[in-house]
C-alpha positions as CSV (number, residue, x, y, z in Angstrom):
1,M,53.1,-14.0,34.1
2,L,53.4,-13.6,30.9
3,T,52.6,-16.6,30.2
4,K,48.7,-15.5,31.8
5,Q,49.4,-12.0,29.4
6,K,49.1,-13.3,27.1
7,Y,45.9,-15.6,27.5
8,K,44.2,-12.5,28.2
9,Y,45.2,-10.9,25.3
10,Q,44.5,-13.4,23.0
11,L,41.3,-13.8,24.7
12,I,40.1,-10.3,24.2
13,I,40.8,-10.6,20.3
14,C,39.2,-13.6,19.9
15,L,35.7,-11.9,21.5
16,F,36.2,-8.3,20.1
17,A,36.1,-11.0,17.2
18,V,33.2,-13.2,17.9
19,I,31.5,-10.0,18.4
20,A,32.0,-8.1,15.1
21,I,31.1,-11.7,13.9
22,F,27.7,-11.3,15.5
23,E,27.3,-7.3,14.4
24,S,27.3,-8.4,11.1
25,C,24.6,-10.4,10.4
26,G,21.4,-9.1,9.1
27,K,23.1,-6.5,8.6
28,E,21.3,-5.8,4.8
29,T,23.3,-6.1,1.5
30,G,24.1,-3.7,-1.2
31,P,23.6,-3.3,-5.4
32,I,25.0,-7.2,-6.4
33,A,28.5,-7.4,-8.2
34,E,28.2,-6.5,-12.1
35,P,30.0,-6.8,-14.8
36,K,31.0,-3.9,-16.2
37,P,28.4,-1.6,-14.0
38,A,27.8,1.8,-15.4
39,P,30.1,4.6,-13.7
40,A,28.4,6.8,-11.1
41,P,28.0,11.1,-11.6
42,T,30.6,12.2,-10.3
43,T,29.8,15.6,-10.1
44,G,25.7,17.0,-9.9
45,N,23.3,19.6,-9.7
46,T,22.5,20.2,-6.0
47,S,19.6,22.4,-7.2
48,Y,15.8,22.7,-9.0
49,N,13.3,24.4,-10.2
50,H,10.0,23.4,-8.8
51,I,6.8,23.7,-11.2
52,Y,4.5,21.9,-8.2
53,K,4.9,23.0,-4.9
54,S,3.8,22.5,-1.4
55,N,0.4,24.5,-0.5
56,E,0.1,25.5,-3.8
57,G,-3.6,25.4,-4.9
58,G,-5.1,24.6,-1.2
59,Y,-2.9,21.2,-2.3
60,Y,-0.5,19.4,0.6
61,C,1.5,18.1,-2.1
62,F,1.7,16.9,-5.1
63,R,3.2,13.7,-6.5
64,I,3.1,11.5,-9.4
65,P,4.9,13.4,-12.2
66,A,3.5,12.0,-15.6
67,I,4.4,14.6,-18.8
68,I,4.2,14.6,-22.2
69,K,4.8,17.0,-25.8
70,T,1.7,17.2,-27.7
71,K,1.2,17.0,-31.7
72,Q,1.4,21.1,-31.4
73,G,4.8,20.3,-28.7
74,T,2.7,21.5,-26.0
75,L,4.4,19.7,-22.6
76,L,1.8,18.6,-20.3
77,A,2.9,18.0,-16.8
78,F,0.6,15.8,-14.5
79,A,0.8,15.4,-11.3
80,E,-1.8,14.2,-7.8
81,A,-2.5,16.8,-6.0
82,R,-3.3,15.0,-2.5
83,K,-5.1,17.6,-0.4
84,N,-4.8,16.7,2.8
85,N,-1.4,14.7,3.5
86,C,0.7,13.4,1.2
87,G,-0.9,9.9,2.1
88,D,-1.2,7.5,-1.1
89,E,-5.1,8.0,-0.6
90,G,-7.4,10.0,0.8
91,D,-8.6,13.6,-0.9
92,I,-6.4,13.5,-3.9
93,D,-7.4,15.0,-7.1
94,M,-5.3,14.6,-11.1
95,V,-4.1,18.4,-12.4
96,V,-1.9,19.2,-15.2
97,K,-0.2,21.9,-16.2
98,R,1.0,23.5,-19.4
99,S,3.8,24.7,-20.8
100,T,4.1,25.8,-24.9
101,D,8.2,27.3,-24.3
102,K,9.7,23.7,-24.2
103,G,9.1,23.9,-20.1
104,K,10.2,27.7,-19.3
105,T,7.5,28.5,-18.4
106,W,3.9,26.8,-17.4
107,S,0.6,27.4,-16.9
108,A,-1.4,27.6,-13.5
109,L,-2.3,24.1,-12.3
110,S,-5.9,22.6,-13.4
111,V,-7.9,20.2,-12.4
112,V,-7.8,17.4,-14.8
113,W,-10.0,15.0,-12.7
114,T,-12.0,15.7,-8.7
115,D,-14.6,13.0,-7.2
116,G,-15.6,15.0,-3.5
117,E,-12.9,12.6,-0.8
118,N,-12.1,10.2,-3.2
119,T,-8.1,9.1,-4.9
120,C,-8.2,9.9,-8.4
121,G,-4.6,8.8,-9.2
122,N,-2.1,7.4,-11.2
123,P,-1.8,9.6,-14.7
124,A,-0.5,7.5,-18.0
125,P,-1.2,10.2,-20.8
126,V,0.0,8.9,-24.0
127,V,-0.4,10.5,-28.0
128,D,-2.6,8.9,-30.7
129,E,0.3,10.9,-33.8
130,A,-2.5,9.8,-35.9
131,T,-5.4,12.0,-34.7
132,G,-3.6,14.0,-31.8
133,K,-5.9,13.4,-29.5
134,I,-4.6,12.9,-25.8
135,H,-5.2,10.2,-23.8
136,L,-5.2,9.6,-19.7
137,L,-5.2,6.6,-18.6
138,M,-5.8,7.2,-14.3
139,T,-7.2,4.8,-11.5
140,W,-9.7,5.5,-8.6
141,N,-10.6,4.3,-5.3
142,L,-12.5,5.5,-2.2
143,G,-10.6,7.6,-0.2
144,T,-10.9,5.7,3.1
145,D,-9.3,2.7,0.9
146,D,-6.1,1.4,1.1
147,I,-3.7,-0.7,-0.7
148,S,-3.5,-3.2,2.5
149,T,-7.9,-3.0,2.8
150,I,-8.0,-3.1,-0.7
151,N,-5.5,-6.6,-1.5
152,N,-6.8,-8.1,1.8
153,G,-10.6,-7.6,0.5
154,T,-11.9,-6.3,3.1
155,S,-12.7,-2.7,1.1
156,K,-15.6,-1.6,0.7
157,D,-14.9,-0.8,-2.7
158,T,-11.7,-1.1,-5.0
159,R,-9.3,-0.3,-7.2
160,R,-11.2,0.9,-10.5
161,V,-9.5,2.5,-13.7
162,Y,-10.6,5.1,-16.0
163,K,-10.0,7.1,-18.8
164,T,-10.2,10.6,-20.0
165,S,-9.0,12.4,-23.3
166,S,-8.7,15.7,-24.6
167,I,-9.0,17.1,-28.6
168,D,-8.1,21.1,-26.9
169,D,-3.7,20.3,-26.9
170,G,-4.5,19.5,-22.8
171,V,-6.8,23.1,-22.5
172,S,-9.6,20.8,-21.7
173,W,-10.9,17.3,-21.3
174,A,-13.8,15.0,-21.4
175,S,-15.8,13.7,-18.3
176,P,-14.0,10.3,-17.3
177,K,-15.5,7.1,-18.0
178,E,-14.5,3.4,-16.2
179,I,-13.5,0.9,-18.2
180,T,-11.9,-1.6,-15.2
181,T,-14.2,-4.7,-16.7
182,D,-12.2,-4.5,-19.7
183,V,-8.4,-4.5,-18.1
184,K,-8.6,-5.5,-15.0
185,L,-8.9,-9.3,-13.4
186,A,-11.5,-10.0,-10.5
187,A,-9.0,-11.5,-8.7
188,W,-6.4,-8.4,-8.8
189,G,-7.3,-6.2,-6.0
190,W,-4.9,-3.3,-6.0
191,Y,-4.5,-1.5,-9.4
192,A,-1.8,1.1,-10.9
193,T,-1.5,2.5,-14.1
194,G,1.7,4.0,-15.0
195,P,2.1,6.8,-13.3
196,C,3.9,7.6,-16.0
197,H,4.0,8.9,-19.8
198,G,2.0,6.1,-22.0
199,I,3.3,5.0,-25.9
200,Q,1.8,4.4,-29.9
201,I,3.9,1.4,-31.5
202,S,6.0,3.4,-33.9
203,K,7.0,0.4,-37.0
204,G,6.1,-3.4,-37.3
205,T,2.8,-6.0,-37.1
206,F,1.2,-3.6,-34.9
207,K,2.1,-0.2,-35.6
208,G,-0.4,2.1,-34.5
209,R,-1.2,0.5,-31.3
210,L,-1.5,2.8,-28.2
211,V,0.1,1.3,-24.8
212,I,-0.3,2.0,-21.3
213,P,2.2,0.5,-18.6
214,C,0.8,-1.1,-15.6
215,D,1.0,-2.8,-12.3
216,N,-1.5,-5.0,-9.9
217,I,-1.3,-7.0,-7.1
218,E,-4.1,-10.7,-6.0
219,K,-6.6,-10.2,-3.7
220,G,-6.5,-12.5,-0.4
221,A,-3.5,-14.5,1.2
222,G,-0.6,-15.0,-0.5
223,R,-0.7,-12.5,-3.6
224,K,1.4,-12.3,-6.0
225,G,2.3,-9.0,-8.0
226,Y,3.3,-8.8,-11.5
227,S,3.7,-5.5,-14.0
228,H,1.3,-5.9,-16.8
229,V,-0.4,-3.7,-19.9
230,I,-3.0,-2.4,-21.1
231,Y,-3.8,-1.4,-25.4
232,S,-5.9,0.2,-27.8
233,D,-6.1,-1.1,-31.4
234,N,-8.9,1.4,-32.3
235,N,-7.1,4.8,-31.7
236,G,-8.3,4.9,-27.4
237,E,-11.9,4.8,-28.0
238,T,-11.4,0.9,-26.0
239,W,-8.9,-0.4,-23.8
240,K,-7.9,-4.3,-23.8
241,L,-6.3,-5.5,-20.8
242,G,-2.8,-6.6,-22.4
243,G,0.2,-9.6,-21.5
244,V,0.8,-10.2,-17.6
245,T,4.4,-11.0,-16.3
246,P,5.4,-14.3,-15.8
247,P,5.2,-14.6,-11.8
248,I,8.3,-15.3,-10.7
249,A,10.0,-15.5,-6.7
250,V,9.7,-11.4,-6.4
251,N,7.2,-9.6,-7.4
252,P,7.2,-6.8,-9.7
253,N,5.9,-3.8,-9.3
254,E,5.3,0.0,-11.0
255,S,6.0,-0.1,-14.3
256,T,7.4,1.5,-17.8
257,V,7.0,0.3,-21.2
258,A,9.5,1.2,-24.6
259,E,9.9,0.4,-28.0
260,L,13.2,-1.1,-28.8
261,A,15.3,-1.0,-32.2
262,D,13.3,-4.0,-34.1
263,G,9.8,-2.9,-32.7
264,S,9.9,-5.0,-29.8
265,L,8.9,-4.2,-26.8
266,M,10.6,-4.0,-23.0
267,L,9.0,-3.6,-19.4
268,N,11.1,-1.8,-17.0
269,M,9.9,-2.7,-13.3
270,R,10.8,-1.2,-10.2
271,V,10.7,-4.5,-7.9
272,S,11.2,-5.1,-4.2
273,G,13.5,-8.2,-3.0
274,N,16.1,-7.7,-5.7
275,N,19.2,-6.3,-4.6
276,N,18.3,-3.3,-5.2
277,L,18.1,-4.2,-9.1
278,R,15.4,-3.2,-11.3
279,M,14.0,-6.0,-13.8
280,K,13.2,-6.0,-17.4
281,S,10.7,-8.3,-19.8
282,I,10.5,-8.3,-23.7
283,S,7.2,-8.9,-25.9
284,T,8.1,-9.4,-29.6
285,D,3.6,-9.0,-30.1
286,G,2.8,-5.4,-29.0
287,G,2.5,-6.4,-25.1
288,I,-0.2,-9.1,-25.1
289,T,3.0,-11.8,-24.3
290,W,5.7,-10.4,-22.2
291,S,9.5,-13.4,-21.6
292,V,10.5,-14.1,-17.6
293,P,11.4,-11.1,-15.7
294,V,15.1,-11.2,-15.8
295,D,18.0,-8.4,-13.5
296,A,18.0,-4.8,-15.9
297,L,22.1,-4.8,-15.4
298,G,23.2,-0.8,-14.4
299,L,19.9,-0.3,-13.1
300,V,20.4,0.3,-9.2
301,D,17.2,1.5,-7.6
302,P,15.6,2.3,-4.0
303,V,12.6,0.2,-4.7
304,C,10.8,3.3,-6.8
305,Q,9.3,3.9,-10.0
306,G,11.4,4.8,-12.7
307,S,10.8,6.7,-16.8
308,I,11.9,4.6,-19.8
309,I,12.1,6.2,-23.5
310,S,12.9,5.2,-26.7
311,T,14.6,8.1,-28.7
312,T,16.8,8.2,-32.1
313,V,20.5,10.2,-31.4
314,G,21.7,10.6,-34.5
315,A,20.9,7.5,-36.8
316,Q,21.3,5.8,-33.7
317,H,18.5,4.5,-31.1
318,T,18.7,5.1,-27.7
319,L,16.8,4.4,-24.9
320,L,17.2,6.9,-21.6
321,F,16.1,5.7,-17.8
322,S,15.6,7.5,-14.5
323,N,15.1,6.8,-11.3
324,P,17.2,8.1,-8.2
325,S,20.2,6.4,-8.9
326,S,21.2,4.6,-5.6
327,I,19.9,2.5,-2.5
328,T,17.9,5.2,-1.7
329,R,16.1,7.7,-2.9
330,T,18.6,10.1,-3.9
331,N,20.5,11.0,-7.3
332,M,17.9,11.2,-9.6
333,T,20.0,10.2,-13.0
334,I,19.1,9.5,-16.1
335,K,21.1,6.7,-18.0
336,M,21.8,5.9,-22.2
337,S,21.5,3.0,-23.3
338,T,22.6,1.9,-27.4
339,D,21.7,-1.7,-27.1
340,N,18.9,-1.9,-26.1
341,G,19.3,-1.9,-22.4
342,V,21.6,-4.3,-22.2
343,T,24.4,-1.7,-20.5
344,W,24.1,2.3,-19.4
345,P,27.8,3.5,-20.1
346,K,26.2,6.7,-19.7
347,A,25.0,8.5,-17.0
348,Y,23.9,12.3,-15.9
349,S,23.2,14.0,-12.2
350,V,19.9,15.6,-13.0
351,F,19.5,15.8,-8.6
352,T,21.7,14.7,-6.3
353,G,19.8,15.3,-3.0
354,M,15.8,13.5,-2.0
355,S,14.3,12.7,-5.2
356,A,11.7,9.9,-6.1
357,Y,9.1,9.5,-8.6
358,S,9.9,10.5,-12.5
359,D,9.3,10.9,-16.1
360,L,10.5,11.7,-19.7
361,V,9.3,13.5,-22.5
362,M,11.6,13.9,-26.2
363,I,11.1,17.9,-26.2
364,E,13.6,17.9,-29.5
365,N,15.7,14.9,-31.0
366,N,18.8,16.5,-28.9
367,E,17.2,18.1,-26.0
368,V,14.7,15.9,-23.1
369,G,12.9,16.7,-20.8
370,I,12.8,15.3,-17.1
371,L,9.5,16.1,-14.9
372,Y,10.7,14.3,-11.2
373,E,9.4,14.4,-7.4
374,A,12.8,16.8,-5.4
375,G,13.1,18.4,-2.3
376,T,15.6,19.7,0.3
377,A,13.9,18.2,3.6
378,R,11.7,15.9,1.9
379,F,11.4,14.3,-1.6
380,S,7.4,15.1,-2.2
381,D,8.7,19.1,-1.1
382,G,7.4,19.8,-4.4
383,I,8.1,18.5,-8.7
384,A,10.2,19.7,-10.4
385,F,11.6,19.8,-14.3
386,R,14.6,19.8,-16.3
387,N,15.7,20.2,-19.4
388,V,18.9,18.1,-20.4
389,N,21.2,18.2,-23.9
390,V,21.7,14.9,-24.9
391,S,25.3,15.3,-24.7
392,E,25.3,16.2,-21.4
393,I,24.7,12.1,-20.4
394,K,28.3,11.2,-20.5
């Protein structure tokens, strides 16, 4: 009798073991193990201050933030104003708010670009420090088209690229001008400028060049996705297609660009299917060619847009990076690197709750501003702004 009971218990144990093995199959894995990972913040902010809020100005929601500081010190906060819902297509306008007191107060929104029920989006602003002129690169598509039909080649139109500019500190804007044929290959379907700020190269052979990070997806079956840049060497008058990242197993997507200590450029990229890690690529020729993308160790990502900016802290060249530092769209964080993005040992938790897209701007040498999507019910509840002293990133 005891022997039969013993076998019965052993059989039950074996059954539980088999069930456990089957239950473990097919589960998503977390971020891959990394050497010396950046420590997660132990505390963080649980509040936010919306400067764009759902249902403001007759718009259902606001998404896709981008921010710059003009030569006069004004902050310009751009966003997509989505009229009827929070989807990526349909009636979407490009809007901006201005702050002349370092983000303490903001103007009412003004419309930069509207085109009926079509989609005007993906803000990518950059300031020409030589002229003070503000350039804004954007994309357009028919409101009835979407990313699937555009990439399948079955859309009524395609994704198009436009530019506008301001010479009065962002108060008014020139009529948008199409530049699609200058910056987009015929084989590409989807196309996105930014969304985030662009840069002007500050040193070396390509000093003065304006650079905008972008991404594209090929049309048709078996299509691949890539990150790329567009650039201008004549103060934003005309734009050219720069380098495209070399093909790899995964598909880099929305990107952000920064200048490194030696004048080379780094693209930091969103990518799916990469164990919740971002990727990076380097250019030593002003963005004309790019290295094969590699993992950006230390930058955990839920497959979302991010923002990178270069600055000087003390006498040290420094990179700051923002994204939801999690495998879900939560925990908006600013990280710091003083070794050209090899490691990111310092971090500041901007908002611990639901958050997604963001952009960074240097307000002073020791102060960074972050414009970011945040909310309680959903990350698209609104777009918030926060000033962060660099000393708080630790």
